[in-house]
N, CA, C and O atoms as a GROMACS GRO file, in nm:
protein
  324
    1UNK      N    1  -5.990   2.777   5.440
    1UNK     CA    2  -5.976   2.645   5.378
    1UNK      C    3  -5.975   2.657   5.226
    1UNK      O    4  -5.895   2.592   5.160
    2UNK      N    5  -6.063   2.739   5.172
    2UNK     CA    6  -6.072   2.753   5.027
    2UNK      C    7  -5.945   2.814   4.971
    2UNK      O    8  -5.899   2.773   4.864
    3UNK      N    9  -5.888   2.912   5.041
    3UNK     CA   10  -5.766   2.976   4.996
    3UNK      C   11  -5.649   2.878   4.997
    3UNK      O   12  -5.565   2.881   4.908
    4UNK      N   13  -5.644   2.792   5.098
    4UNK     CA   14  -5.537   2.693   5.106
    4UNK      C   15  -5.548   2.593   4.991
    4UNK      O   16  -5.447   2.560   4.929
    5UNK      N   17  -5.668   2.546   4.963
    5UNK     CA   18  -5.687   2.450   4.852
    5UNK      C   19  -5.656   2.516   4.718
    5UNK      O   20  -5.598   2.452   4.630
    6UNK      N   21  -5.694   2.641   4.703
    6UNK     CA   22  -5.666   2.714   4.579
    6UNK      C   23  -5.516   2.728   4.559
    6UNK      O   24  -5.465   2.711   4.448
    7UNK      N   25  -5.445   2.758   4.666
    7UNK     CA   26  -5.300   2.771   4.660
    7UNK      C   27  -5.234   2.637   4.628
    7UNK      O   28  -5.140   2.631   4.549
    8UNK      N   29  -5.284   2.530   4.688
    8UNK     CA   30  -5.230   2.396   4.662
    8UNK      C   31  -5.253   2.354   4.517
    8UNK      O   32  -5.162   2.300   4.453
    9UNK      N   33  -5.371   2.378   4.466
    9UNK     CA   34  -5.400   2.343   4.326
    9UNK      C   35  -5.312   2.423   4.232
    9UNK      O   36  -5.262   2.370   4.133
   10UNK      N   37  -5.291   2.550   4.264
   10UNK     CA   38  -5.202   2.632   4.183
   10UNK      C   39  -5.060   2.579   4.187
   10UNK      O   40  -4.993   2.575   4.083
   11UNK      N   41  -5.012   2.537   4.303
   11UNK     CA   42  -4.878   2.481   4.315
   11UNK      C   43  -4.866   2.351   4.235
   11UNK      O   44  -4.767   2.329   4.166
   12UNK      N   45  -4.966   2.265   4.244
   12UNK     CA   46  -4.962   2.137   4.173
   12UNK      C   47  -4.956   2.161   4.023
   12UNK      O   48  -4.872   2.103   3.955
   13UNK      N   49  -5.044   2.244   3.972
   13UNK     CA   50  -5.044   2.271   3.828
   13UNK      C   51  -4.917   2.344   3.787
   13UNK      O   52  -4.862   2.316   3.681
   14UNK      N   53  -4.871   2.437   3.870
   14UNK     CA   54  -4.749   2.512   3.840
   14UNK      C   55  -4.626   2.424   3.833
   14UNK      O   56  -4.547   2.435   3.739
   15UNK      N   57  -4.607   2.336   3.932
   15UNK     CA   58  -4.493   2.245   3.930
   15UNK      C   59  -4.499   2.151   3.810
   15UNK      O   60  -4.397   2.125   3.746
   16UNK      N   61  -4.617   2.100   3.780
   16UNK     CA   62  -4.632   2.008   3.667
   16UNK      C   63  -4.598   2.078   3.535
   16UNK      O   64  -4.529   2.022   3.451
   17UNK      N   65  -4.647   2.199   3.517
   17UNK     CA   66  -4.619   2.274   3.394
   17UNK      C   67  -4.472   2.311   3.384
   17UNK      O   68  -4.412   2.301   3.277
   18UNK      N   69  -4.414   2.355   3.496
   18UNK     CA   70  -4.273   2.391   3.496
   18UNK      C   71  -4.185   2.270   3.463
   18UNK      O   72  -4.091   2.282   3.385
   19UNK      N   73  -4.216   2.156   3.520
   19UNK     CA   74  -4.140   2.035   3.492
   19UNK      C   75  -4.152   1.997   3.345
   19UNK      O   76  -4.054   1.958   3.282
   20UNK      N   77  -4.273   2.007   3.290
   20UNK     CA   78  -4.293   1.973   3.150
   20UNK      C   79  -4.211   2.064   3.059
   20UNK      O   80  -4.148   2.018   2.964
   21UNK      N   81  -4.211   2.194   3.088
   21UNK     CA   82  -4.135   2.287   3.006
   21UNK      C   83  -3.985   2.263   3.015
   21UNK      O   84  -3.915   2.270   2.914
   22UNK      N   85  -3.935   2.234   3.134
   22UNK     CA   86  -3.791   2.208   3.151
   22UNK      C   87  -3.751   2.080   3.079
   22UNK      O   88  -3.649   2.077   3.011
   23UNK      N   89  -3.831   1.974   3.095
   23UNK     CA   90  -3.800   1.847   3.028
   23UNK      C   91  -3.806   1.864   2.876
   23UNK      O   92  -3.723   1.808   2.804
   24UNK      N   93  -3.903   1.939   2.828
   24UNK     CA   94  -3.914   1.963   2.685
   24UNK      C   95  -3.788   2.033   2.633
   24UNK      O   96  -3.740   2.001   2.525
   25UNK      N   97  -3.736   2.128   2.709
   25UNK     CA   98  -3.612   2.196   2.671
   25UNK      C   99  -3.493   2.101   2.674
   25UNK      O  100  -3.411   2.101   2.582
   26UNK      N  101  -3.483   2.020   2.778
   26UNK     CA  102  -3.371   1.926   2.790
   26UNK      C  103  -3.373   1.825   2.676
   26UNK      O  104  -3.267   1.791   2.622
   27UNK      N  105  -3.491   1.777   2.639
   27UNK     CA  106  -3.502   1.679   2.531
   27UNK      C  107  -3.457   1.741   2.398
   27UNK      O  108  -3.396   1.672   2.316
   28UNK      N  109  -3.486   1.869   2.376
   28UNK     CA  110  -3.444   1.932   2.251
   28UNK      C  111  -3.293   1.949   2.243
   28UNK      O  112  -3.238   1.962   2.134
   29UNK      N  113  -3.225   1.949   2.357
   29UNK     CA  114  -3.078   1.958   2.354
   29UNK      C  115  -3.018   1.832   2.292
   29UNK      O  116  -2.916   1.839   2.223
   30UNK      N  117  -3.079   1.718   2.317
   30UNK     CA  118  -3.039   1.589   2.259
   30UNK      C  119  -2.891   1.558   2.282
   30UNK      O  120  -2.819   1.523   2.189
   31UNK      N  121  -2.848   1.572   2.406
   31UNK     CA  122  -2.709   1.540   2.443
   31UNK      C  123  -2.704   1.399   2.501
   31UNK      O  124  -2.788   1.361   2.582
   32UNK      N  125  -2.604   1.324   2.460
   32UNK     CA  126  -2.592   1.184   2.505
   32UNK      C  127  -2.554   1.175   2.653
   32UNK      O  128  -2.588   1.077   2.719
   33UNK      N  129  -2.486   1.276   2.706
   33UNK     CA  130  -2.440   1.269   2.844
   33UNK      C  131  -2.550   1.301   2.946
   33UNK      O  132  -2.529   1.284   3.066
   34UNK      N  133  -2.666   1.346   2.899
   34UNK     CA  134  -2.777   1.372   2.991
   34UNK      C  135  -2.854   1.242   3.012
   34UNK      O  136  -2.907   1.186   2.916
   35UNK      N  137  -2.861   1.192   3.136
   35UNK     CA  138  -2.931   1.065   3.160
   35UNK      C  139  -3.080   1.075   3.130
   35UNK      O  140  -3.143   1.179   3.150
   36UNK      N  141  -3.136   0.964   3.083
   36UNK     CA  142  -3.277   0.960   3.048
   36UNK      C  143  -3.365   0.981   3.171
   36UNK      O  144  -3.457   1.063   3.169
   37UNK      N  145  -3.337   0.909   3.276
   37UNK     CA  146  -3.413   0.924   3.400
   37UNK      C  147  -3.327   1.002   3.497
   37UNK      O  148  -3.212   0.964   3.514
   38UNK      N  149  -3.370   1.104   3.559
   38UNK     CA  150  -3.499   1.167   3.560
   38UNK      C  151  -3.510   1.287   3.466
   38UNK      O  152  -3.615   1.351   3.461
   39UNK      N  153  -3.405   1.318   3.391
   39UNK     CA  154  -3.402   1.445   3.319
   39UNK      C  155  -3.480   1.446   3.188
   39UNK      O  156  -3.510   1.554   3.138
   40UNK      N  157  -3.512   1.332   3.132
   40UNK     CA  158  -3.587   1.329   3.006
   40UNK      C  159  -3.723   1.263   3.022
   40UNK      O  160  -3.787   1.226   2.924
   41UNK      N  161  -3.766   1.249   3.145
   41UNK     CA  162  -3.895   1.186   3.175
   41UNK      C  163  -3.978   1.287   3.256
   41UNK      O  164  -3.939   1.327   3.365
   42UNK      N  165  -4.094   1.327   3.202
   42UNK     CA  166  -4.178   1.427   3.268
   42UNK      C  167  -4.218   1.383   3.409
   42UNK      O  168  -4.210   1.461   3.504
   43UNK      N  169  -4.260   1.258   3.420
   43UNK     CA  170  -4.311   1.210   3.548
   43UNK      C  171  -4.200   1.210   3.654
   43UNK      O  172  -4.220   1.256   3.766
   44UNK      N  173  -4.084   1.157   3.618
   44UNK     CA  174  -3.972   1.150   3.714
   44UNK      C  175  -3.923   1.289   3.752
   44UNK      O  176  -3.903   1.319   3.870
   45UNK      N  177  -3.905   1.374   3.651
   45UNK     CA  178  -3.851   1.507   3.676
   45UNK      C  179  -3.948   1.589   3.762
   45UNK      O  180  -3.904   1.660   3.853
   46UNK      N  181  -4.076   1.579   3.734
   46UNK     CA  182  -4.175   1.653   3.812
   46UNK      C  183  -4.173   1.608   3.958
   46UNK      O  184  -4.181   1.691   4.049
   47UNK      N  185  -4.163   1.478   3.980
   47UNK     CA  186  -4.160   1.428   4.116
   47UNK      C  187  -4.038   1.480   4.191
   47UNK      O  188  -4.051   1.532   4.301
   48UNK      N  189  -3.920   1.466   4.131
   48UNK     CA  190  -3.798   1.507   4.199
   48UNK      C  191  -3.784   1.658   4.211
   48UNK      O  192  -3.721   1.708   4.304
   49UNK      N  193  -3.842   1.731   4.117
   49UNK     CA  194  -3.841   1.877   4.125
   49UNK      C  195  -3.927   1.926   4.240
   49UNK      O  196  -3.893   2.026   4.304
   50UNK      N  197  -4.037   1.859   4.266
   50UNK     CA  198  -4.133   1.908   4.365
   50UNK      C  199  -4.120   1.846   4.503
   50UNK      O  200  -4.177   1.898   4.599
   51UNK      N  201  -4.048   1.737   4.517
   51UNK     CA  202  -4.046   1.666   4.645
   51UNK      C  203  -3.989   1.751   4.759
   51UNK      O  204  -4.042   1.750   4.870
   52UNK      N  205  -3.883   1.824   4.732
   52UNK     CA  206  -3.822   1.908   4.837
   52UNK      C  207  -3.914   2.019   4.885
   52UNK      O  208  -3.946   2.026   5.004
   53UNK      N  209  -3.958   2.106   4.793
   53UNK     CA  210  -4.047   2.214   4.838
   53UNK      C  211  -4.178   2.165   4.900
   53UNK      O  212  -4.227   2.224   4.996
   54UNK      N  213  -4.233   2.058   4.846
   54UNK     CA  214  -4.359   2.007   4.900
   54UNK      C  215  -4.341   1.948   5.040
   54UNK      O  216  -4.427   1.967   5.126
   55UNK      N  217  -4.232   1.878   5.063
   55UNK     CA  218  -4.210   1.821   5.197
   55UNK      C  219  -4.177   1.931   5.298
   55UNK      O  220  -4.215   1.921   5.415
   56UNK      N  221  -4.107   2.035   5.254
   56UNK     CA  222  -4.080   2.146   5.345
   56UNK      C  223  -4.210   2.215   5.384
   56UNK      O  224  -4.230   2.250   5.500
   57UNK      N  225  -4.297   2.234   5.288
   57UNK     CA  226  -4.420   2.307   5.314
   57UNK      C  227  -4.528   2.223   5.382
   57UNK      O  228  -4.599   2.273   5.469
   58UNK      N  229  -4.541   2.094   5.343
   58UNK     CA  230  -4.653   2.011   5.391
   58UNK      C  231  -4.611   1.889   5.473
   58UNK      O  232  -4.697   1.812   5.514
   59UNK      N  233  -4.483   1.871   5.498
   59UNK     CA  234  -4.437   1.755   5.574
   59UNK      C  235  -4.446   1.628   5.492
   59UNK      O  236  -4.424   1.630   5.371
   60UNK      N  237  -4.477   1.516   5.556
   60UNK     CA  238  -4.483   1.389   5.485
   60UNK      C  239  -4.594   1.383   5.382
   60UNK      O  240  -4.587   1.304   5.287
   61UNK      N  241  -4.697   1.464   5.398
   61UNK     CA  242  -4.804   1.471   5.298
   61UNK      C  243  -4.750   1.525   5.166
   61UNK      O  244  -4.810   1.501   5.060
   62UNK      N  245  -4.640   1.596   5.170
   62UNK     CA  246  -4.576   1.648   5.049
   62UNK      C  247  -4.538   1.539   4.951
   62UNK      O  248  -4.532   1.563   4.830
   63UNK      N  249  -4.510   1.419   5.001
   63UNK     CA  250  -4.478   1.306   4.912
   63UNK      C  251  -4.600   1.274   4.825
   63UNK      O  252  -4.587   1.249   4.705
   64UNK      N  253  -4.717   1.275   4.886
   64UNK     CA  254  -4.839   1.249   4.810
   64UNK      C  255  -4.864   1.358   4.707
   64UNK      O  256  -4.903   1.330   4.594
   65UNK      N  257  -4.842   1.482   4.747
   65UNK     CA  258  -4.861   1.593   4.654
   65UNK      C  259  -4.762   1.586   4.538
   65UNK      O  260  -4.796   1.620   4.425
   66UNK      N  261  -4.640   1.543   4.565
   66UNK     CA  262  -4.540   1.526   4.458
   66UNK      C  263  -4.581   1.416   4.362
   66UNK      O  264  -4.558   1.427   4.241
   67UNK      N  265  -4.641   1.311   4.414
   67UNK     CA  266  -4.691   1.204   4.327
   67UNK      C  267  -4.803   1.256   4.237
   67UNK      O  268  -4.809   1.222   4.119
   68UNK      N  269  -4.891   1.339   4.293
   68UNK     CA  270  -4.998   1.398   4.212
   68UNK      C  271  -4.939   1.489   4.105
   68UNK      O  272  -4.985   1.488   3.991
   69UNK      N  273  -4.838   1.566   4.141
   69UNK     CA  274  -4.771   1.654   4.045
   69UNK      C  275  -4.711   1.572   3.931
   69UNK      O  276  -4.720   1.612   3.815
   70UNK      N  277  -4.650   1.459   3.964
   70UNK     CA  278  -4.590   1.374   3.860
   70UNK      C  279  -4.696   1.323   3.762
   70UNK      O  280  -4.674   1.322   3.641
   71UNK      N  281  -4.810   1.282   3.814
   71UNK     CA  282  -4.916   1.232   3.726
   71UNK      C  283  -4.974   1.345   3.641
   71UNK      O  284  -5.003   1.324   3.523
   72UNK      N  285  -4.992   1.463   3.699
   72UNK     CA  286  -5.042   1.577   3.621
   72UNK      C  287  -4.942   1.612   3.511
   72UNK      O  288  -4.983   1.644   3.399
   73UNK      N  289  -4.813   1.608   3.541
   73UNK     CA  290  -4.711   1.636   3.438
   73UNK      C  291  -4.719   1.533   3.326
   73UNK      O  292  -4.704   1.568   3.209
   74UNK      N  293  -4.742   1.408   3.361
   74UNK     CA  294  -4.755   1.304   3.259
   74UNK      C  295  -4.879   1.326   3.172
   74UNK      O  296  -4.875   1.304   3.051
   75UNK      N  297  -4.988   1.370   3.233
   75UNK     CA  298  -5.110   1.400   3.157
   75UNK      C  299  -5.086   1.518   3.063
   75UNK      O  300  -5.130   1.516   2.948
   76UNK      N  301  -5.016   1.620   3.112
   76UNK     CA  302  -4.983   1.734   3.026
   76UNK      C  303  -4.898   1.687   2.908
   76UNK      O  304  -4.922   1.727   2.794
   77UNK      N  305  -4.799   1.602   2.935
   77UNK     CA  306  -4.713   1.549   2.829
   77UNK      C  307  -4.794   1.469   2.727
   77UNK      O  308  -4.775   1.483   2.606
   78UNK      N  309  -4.885   1.386   2.776
   78UNK     CA  310  -4.962   1.299   2.688
   78UNK      C  311  -5.050   1.378   2.593
   78UNK      O  312  -5.066   1.340   2.477
   79UNK      N  313  -5.107   1.488   2.639
   79UNK     CA  314  -5.202   1.562   2.557
   79UNK      C  315  -5.143   1.684   2.488
   79UNK      O  316  -5.217   1.756   2.420
   80UNK      N  317  -5.014   1.709   2.501
   80UNK     CA  318  -4.953   1.823   2.431
   80UNK      C  319  -4.852   1.783   2.327
   80UNK      O  320  -4.802   1.869   2.253
   81UNK      N  321  -4.820   1.657   2.319
   81UNK     CA  322  -4.719   1.614   2.220
   81UNK      C  323  -4.785   1.572   2.092
   81UNK      O  324  -4.716   1.533   1.998
   0.00000   0.00000   0.00000
């Protein structure tokens, strides 16, 4: 049980950090043809980036984990900018 929770926490933090880094890169490109949502929004991008892998791995509970990932990405954005 502890190993599973440790792996899940690592995945949540990893997806949130990866989404933040990708969005930060996309925002620096500053291209008009890139839509604001979901590509320039940490919360949206993190959710859509993680929804597929999380649902494959955890089933419908993956939606909840993706929501948590989105909020963690937003917290990272709020405190690193």
